[in-house]
N, C-alpha and C positions, 0 to 999 in steps of 0.2 A: 515482176518490175511492176506494174501497175499500183501494187501495192505500199509499195515505198515509196511512189509520187506523191499520192495521195495524204499519205501517211507526214511525211516531205510538207506539203504543202497545209496539214491540219496541225503540225505540228506548228509553223512559221505564224497561220491564224490566231493560233492562241493563246502564245505567248506574246503579241501583240498586243488580247484582246487582257491579258492579263497585268499587263502596264498599264492596263489602262484605270483596270478595276483599280487596282490599289494605287494610285495616281484620284484614281474620282471618290473613291467609299475608303478609303483607310488615311484622311489624311487627318479627321476626329472622330473621338468618342463620337463625337452627336452624332453623324453620318450612318457610323456603323448600327447605330441603335434602335434606327428611324429604320433606315431599310427600305428607302423605298424605290419596290422593283418597274416601275417607270422612267426614274431618272438613270438605275441601272441600263436598261436597256437601250438610254439611246447611246448612251456611254460609245456602246460597244459596235454601231454605225456612224454616217458619214453622212450627213441630209446635202452637204450643200458639196455639190460639185467641184477636188482636187484638180491645178493644175488643166492645164489647157485642155486632158481629153477629159475633161469635168468626172473625176473617177470617184464614184461614189461605193461607201463600201454597207457591211453589217455582220454584225457574229446570231449563231441562234444558240437554241438546243430545245429538245422532247427530252426531257425527264420525267417517268411515267413507274408507279410503286401503287404494285394492287394487292392484297386481298381478298378468298374468297375463300367462302363454304358452302359444300358439297354437297346431297340427300342423294342417294343412286340406290337402285336394289341390288347393286353388284360394280363395283365390289362393296357399297355402301358407304357411311358419313367419314366424311376427310374434308383436310384443309389445306390449303396453300397459300404461298406468298412469295412472293419477289417482283425483280425489279421488269416493269413487260415495255418498255423503250428506252434505251439509255443513246442518242444521239446527239451528234454534234453537226453544225452546219458552218456557214460560210458562203455569203453571195456577194456577188458587187455588178461596178455598170458602167456604161465610159457614155459619152458623146450626149447626154440629156436622157439614159435610161435608154438609147435604142441599143447601143452593142450590152446586153448581160453575162453573166456567167453564175454558176449557182454549183455547191460541193457538200455533201451529207453524209455522213457514214453511220451506221451503226455498229455499237460495239456491242450488240447482245445475240440480234437474230442470224442463223442462215446464209441470207443474205444483207452479205453485210454495206457491199454499197449501194445507197441511194437514191440520190440524183444526184449525177456526175455530167452535167450539156455546157454549151453556149447557145444563142440562139439574139437575135433580133428584134428588133420591133420598127417597120412599118405602116405609110400609104399609101392608095395604091386611089391617085385622089378623082383622078378621070370615070373609074367603079364607086367612089364614096369607100373604100371600101381599107382597112384596117389588115395587118397582117403579124402575123410573128412566126416564127419558123424555133424551132430550138430541133439542137442534134446532139448526140449522145445517151445517158443510159436515163428514161426517161422512166413516168405512170405513161403507162395506156391510157389510150382519154373509150374509158365504154364503159357511162353509169353514171349518175350522179354520185352515188355512194362508191363509188369503186372510182372513182376520179376525185374525188375531193380529198383534203388532209385529213388522216385520221387525225391531228391535232386539235382536229373542229368538229369531230362525232359525238349528238345528240345521244348517243348510248357507248357503251367501252370498247364493246368490237362490235364487227358489220352481222347484218343482217344472217339469216342461212347460206342468202347470197354466196355468201362469200366466195365459195372455190367456183365460184364464174369466172374472178375477178383473177388479174395477171397480177404478180408484182414487177418491179423494172423489168424492162427490155431496151437493149440494146436501139440505135436508130433512131429517122428525123422525124420528126410531128408539123403538122400545116397547118395554123389558123386560123382561118376567113371569120372577120366579125362586123357588120354593118348595121349602123342602127340611126332611129331613124324619133325623133323627138321618144314615144312611149314602146317601142318596140325595137329589140335587141335579136340578131339571130344568129347563130354562130354554124360554123363544124372546123370541125374538123379532121384530119385525113391524116394514119401514121404508116412508115413503113417501118416495121420490130425483128428482132430477130433475140438469137439469148445477150442476156444481161453477159457483165461484166463476170459477174461469181461465178453462173457456167460456163462460161468458158475456161476455166481454168481451174474445170471437174476434170482430169485425163481423160477420162470415162465416157463421155456420152453417150445415152444409149444409142438417141436415132439424127447425133448429127446435128448441123443448124436448120431452126426450125423456124419460115416465114410466117410472117403474119401481117394483113393486113387493117390499119383501122378506120371502123369512119363514127365520127355523131355528128349530128346536126341536131341544135336545138332550139327554140324560139317560146322567149321572156314577154310577157305585154306586162311594165307598171300600169293597173290600173289608178294608181293614187301613192301618196307618202306611208310609207307603208305596207303597200297595198299590194302587193304582184301574183300572176301564174305564169311558170316556166315548166314547159312540154318539151320532152323529146323522144331519139331512136337513136342505139347503136347497134352498127355489125363486126363483126374480128371473123374471117377465113383466114385458118392458118393447114399450110403444106406441113404435115404429121412425119411426114417417108416412114411407113409401116411402122410406127412409135406406138407407148403405150403410155395412156392414161386414168389417170385412180383422182373419181370425185371422194372426199367428204368433210365430216361434219362435228365442232365439236361441242354444238348447244350455245355456242356465241358466247365463250368462255374464255380464252387459250390456258386454263387451269384444268382444268376434265382432261386425265388421264385418259382415254378411250374415244375413240370416231363411234358410235352406236348406229350411227348410216353412212354407207361407205360403199361402195363399186370401183371396176377396174380392167374398161374392154381392154386386149390389143388389137395390134394389126392396121391403128389407122391410120390410115393415106389422106385425113381430110377434116380439119373440124370447122362450124360454121357458127357463130353464137349473134343470136338478135335478143334486142331488150331495147325497152318502153319507157320511159321514168318521167315523173310529172311531184312539182313543189308550190303549193300553193301558204303565202305570207300571211295575214293579215293581221297587221301591229301584235300582239305576245303570243299570238295563236302561228302554229307554223303545221303540215301536213303535207303527206310527202306519197312517194308509194311507187315503186317499179317493180314489172315481169322480166323472167332475163329463159326465154330456149335455148339451150345447148344442144345440135345434132352430132354427130359422129359417125363419120361415113368409114367403115371399116367392113365386114366379111360379109353384115352385117346392119345394118344403119337403126341406130341410136338416138332417143328422144329425149334428154333432162328436160327438168323445166323448175321456176319457183316463183316466189314474190313475198312479195314484203307491204300495210300499210301501217301509217306509224303519223303517229301527231303529238305534238309538245306543247304547252302551255306555259309563261312564263308569267311567275303570283308576283313581277316586282318589274317597276316602268320599263322591259326589256323588249329588245325582238330578236328573233333568228335573222342574221345577216345573210344574202347571196350576192354572189359577186356576179353581177350579169356579163361583166368582158370576158371572163374563162365561164361559167358554166359552171360554179359550186361550192360548196359550203363556207361559208368566210368569219374570222373570230366574231367573238360578242366583247362587243367597246363598253365597258361599265365599271363600277365599282363598288357589287357590291348587288348581282344575279340569280335569286329562283327557279330552278325550270321545275316541270313535272314532263315527264314521256312515260308515256305508249306504245308499243310497237307489237306487230300480228306480222308472224315472219310463217313457211311453207318451201319445202323441198320435197319434190319428188323424184330419184333416183332407179326406181321399178319403171323398162322396158323390156319387152319380149322372155328371155333369158336373163338378161342382167337384174338380179333382184338384188341390188343397192340399201332398200328401205326408200319409206318418206318418214316427214317430223315435219309437225307442229312446236313451236315457240311462243312465249309468249311472256314478253320482257316488261318490266316497272321500270322507270329509272327516275332518281330526283337528282338532279344538277345542283352545285352551289359556286358560281363563278366570285370566287375572292375578287378579285382585279381581270385587266386585263392578259394577263401572265399562270397563273392562279384558281383547280383547279382538280373539284372535291369532287369524284359521279357516287353512285350507291345501285345495284341493278340486281332488280329479284328475278327471274326467271326462270318459269314450268313448261319444262323440254316434255314431249310427245311422240323418242322417236316409234320406227318399228318395223323393225330386220329383222334378221337372224340371231345379233350378235344382242337384241337387246326390249324388248313389247312391253311395255308400259310409259309410267310419266316419271320421272327427277325432278330434281328445283334443290336451283343456289343463291344462296345472295352475295355479292360482291363489292367491293368496295378500292376506290382508287385516287392518290392524289396528286395532280398531274401540273407540271413547273416547262409550261415551255414559250419559249416565245421567239 
């Protein structure tokens, strides 16, 4: 029933978008040949409030196509290509954006329902606090990389910490924000359980899994285009004797096998803890995170990982950071070139669980054609060490992304 409801909402929303597009862009041949993406995205939104309720809306998409060439000892050399993401979204707000909602649907991945929530923003004047409440299918507030949108990633895929991040879950999130001159504080609290997609699976192995999340960040804006952000995250999940598997594909969705992988059975609970840091100075961006995951079962198992990342713009552009939500933001440019490098480490060995260890060296080149179009190239050297693979593999992959 929920799938039908969302499908009808999206059908109505994008039918309206199609009419707007036709009216705006197919008026004359000149506009078709020029194809101004800024004009396109602006035509799909209303920044001016409509009616007494001050209704504003916007439509969005994330269209991502990848191509990859992989060189491994087993199964050997191979290539692959295809759509990585095909997502459509719609958002709206009322009453000067205090009341808002968002719908995002994926046509490719196993988890089709992405963002599907309503929210409210307000102020507590006596405490000088701003707050935001979101309820629905939302992204868990854990880690800088995990909480930021994939549209604004510096690399094509997340680091080796990706197994510790969870996809959207159903529940409630509270964000408390306080700013004082150049100092910004954010506290995220969330109670989440099985997502909409998970609830549609008839046989859920462990029933409903309840999770408590917490994330605290502090940002100091030293000067214009110069800031330091630090923080930590926490998650505790009641697992009800479930089994959990952590695995990794060497920072590429196109590798056919998981060379490091572990599965722990009869888990009562999981406790995750993470540290994060981000430093931006004009064209330079430095980023690092550490995560430790402890599974409480018949024995307690602890797995961990970290990454160190650096990026530099060859053009007069800069990495952008949203201090209100502690997330990486969209690069605004008319043409930017960025170099990036990242070192990742993952350890899935503890006691009798020997899932393996892995080190990745990822080198990236990004060309931001404009605010919506981005071309990416990643060269990854991976060194997994497990019973499945002990050696080195390398891959080169490219991406063309259109996201607004």
